[in-house]
C-alpha positions in Angstrom: 70.0 182.4 170.2 67.6 180.3 168.1 68.5 176.8 169.3 66.5 173.7 168.6 66.6 170.3 170.2 68.7 168.1 167.9 69.1 164.7 169.6 69.5 162.8 172.9 72.6 160.7 173.5 72.8 157.3 175.1 76.4 156.3 175.7 77.3 152.6 176.3 80.4 150.4 176.7 79.3 148.4 173.6 76.9 149.4 170.9 74.7 146.4 171.1 74.2 146.9 174.8 73.0 150.5 174.3 70.7 149.4 171.4 69.2 146.7 173.6 68.4 149.2 176.4 66.7 151.6 174.0 64.7 149.0 172.1 63.6 147.3 175.3 62.6 150.6 177.0 60.9 152.3 174.0 59.6 149.3 172.1 60.9 150.3 168.7 63.9 149.1 166.6 66.8 151.4 166.0 67.9 152.1 162.5 70.9 153.5 160.5 73.9 155.0 162.0 77.5 154.3 161.1 81.1 155.3 161.9 82.7 158.6 163.1 86.2 158.1 161.8 87.6 161.3 163.5 86.4 160.1 166.9 86.8 156.3 166.6 83.1 155.8 167.5 80.0 154.3 165.9 76.3 154.8 166.5 72.7 153.8 165.8 69.7 156.1 165.6 66.0 156.3 166.4 63.6 159.0 165.3 61.9 161.3 167.8 60.2 163.4 165.1 61.1 165.0 161.8 64.2 166.8 163.1 64.8 165.1 166.5 66.3 161.7 167.2 67.9 159.5 169.8 71.5 158.3 169.3 73.2 155.4 170.9 77.0 155.8 170.6 80.0 153.8 171.7 83.7 153.6 171.2 84.3 151.4 168.1 86.7 148.7 169.2 88.2 148.2 165.8 88.6 151.9 164.9 91.8 153.9 165.2 92.1 155.9 168.4 91.6 159.6 167.6 94.6 160.9 169.6 92.4 163.2 171.6 89.6 162.9 174.1 86.3 161.7 172.5 83.1 163.7 172.7 80.4 162.8 175.4 83.2 161.7 177.8 83.3 158.3 176.0 86.9 157.7 177.2 85.6 157.3 180.8 85.0 153.5 181.4 81.3 152.6 181.8 79.7 149.4 182.8 76.1 150.2 181.7 74.3 151.9 178.9 72.4 155.0 179.9 71.2 158.4 178.8 74.1 160.9 179.4 73.8 163.9 177.1 71.7 166.1 174.9 72.5 168.2 171.8 71.2 171.5 170.7 71.2 172.5 167.0 72.3 176.2 166.4 72.5 178.2 163.2 76.0 179.6 164.0 78.3 177.6 166.3 80.7 180.5 166.8 78.0 182.8 168.0 76.6 180.1 170.3 79.9 179.3 171.9 80.4 183.0 172.6 77.4 182.9 175.1 78.0 179.3 176.3 79.7 178.6 179.6 83.5 178.0 179.8 84.7 174.5 179.0 82.6 173.9 175.8 85.7 173.6 173.7 86.2 174.6 170.1 84.2 173.8 167.0 85.4 170.5 165.5 84.6 169.4 161.9 83.1 165.9 161.9 81.3 163.6 159.4 79.5 160.3 159.0 78.8 159.1 155.5 76.9 161.9 153.6 76.5 164.0 156.7 78.9 166.7 158.0 78.7 169.0 160.9 80.7 171.1 163.4 80.4 170.4 167.1 81.8 171.9 170.2 84.1 169.2 171.7 85.5 170.0 175.2 89.3 169.5 175.4 88.8 166.8 178.1 85.6 165.4 176.6 83.5 166.5 179.6 80.7 169.1 179.1 80.0 171.8 181.7 77.7 171.3 184.7 78.8 167.7 185.1 77.7 166.9 181.6 74.2 168.3 181.9 74.9 171.3 179.7 74.1 170.4 176.1 76.6 169.9 173.3 76.2 172.4 170.5 76.0 171.3 166.8 75.8 173.2 163.5 74.9 171.0 160.5 76.7 171.7 157.2 74.0 170.6 154.8 71.5 167.8 155.2 70.1 166.8 158.6 69.8 163.1 159.2 66.3 163.4 160.8 64.2 163.0 157.7 66.2 159.9 156.7 65.4 158.0 159.9 62.2 155.9 159.7 59.3 157.4 161.7 58.8 155.4 165.0 55.9 157.2 166.6 58.1 158.5 169.4 58.2 162.1 170.7 60.2 163.7 173.5 57.7 165.0 176.1 60.2 166.4 178.6 63.8 166.5 179.6 64.4 167.0 183.3 67.9 168.0 184.6 68.6 167.8 188.3 71.7 169.6 189.5 72.9 170.9 192.9 73.5 174.4 191.3 70.2 174.5 189.3 70.1 178.3 189.3 73.5 178.5 187.6 72.6 175.8 185.1 69.3 177.5 184.3 71.0 180.8 183.8 73.6 179.3 181.5 70.8 177.6 179.5 68.6 180.7 179.2 70.1 182.1 176.0 69.5 178.8 174.3 65.9 178.2 175.5 64.2 181.1 173.6 62.1 178.7 171.4 58.9 177.9 173.3 58.7 174.4 171.9 62.1 173.7 173.5 61.8 175.8 176.7 58.5 174.1 177.6 60.1 170.7 177.5 63.3 171.4 179.4 63.1 171.5 183.2 66.0 172.4 185.5 65.5 171.2 189.1 67.8 171.5 192.2 68.9 168.1 193.5 71.4 165.3 193.1 72.8 165.0 189.6 70.4 163.2 187.2 68.8 163.4 183.8 65.4 162.0 182.7 63.9 162.0 179.2 60.2 161.3 179.2 59.3 159.9 175.7 55.8 159.3 174.3 55.6 155.9 172.6 52.7 154.0 171.0 52.4 152.1 174.3 52.5 155.2 176.6 55.2 157.3 178.3 58.6 155.7 178.9 61.6 157.1 180.7 65.3 157.0 179.8 67.4 158.0 182.7 70.8 158.9 184.0 70.5 158.5 187.7 72.6 160.2 190.3 74.4 157.0 191.2 75.4 156.6 187.6 76.9 160.0 187.0 80.6 159.9 186.1 82.3 162.8 188.0 
């Protein structure tokens, strides 16, 4: 399965709160973004390279509720903005779901402005392995990466701590065949947490989802 890192996800109770966290931590302004009408959410973006980016996403308080659980467990109340998810880009979502763990959900057609894609959205909004398994996305046409201004940021590593690290690593194995992805993703046994180490013009910076912050 030729999967690529697509983007990291910071979820937040309010969009401006998440944007402030990212801009303060990484020292670069966020750009672009818009509304996901089908999910009742809105976002802002920050480049991590030509085809990788960071997304801050929140429930849009003025949007119509979608009538189903939102992706990234956004219906669970949160008090703070934090890194919560990551997304892998796959060439064929159906084939990817066939080897993914149970609970990924079905492919859902989504769009934002000129961009359209299909994403696996769990029926309860919660991804497997307490949210540490990546969401899977198949873009239908243009990818937003080239349209996000270069910020001089690159993801160095993504470390996933889970009590059942062996099972998580086994579930991820079919998706980590690309060396540029496999070398950056680390699965470690321990209390639930996620840390993205990002290279910035001012040195390495961490975006985290600490064990105490995990929504279970």
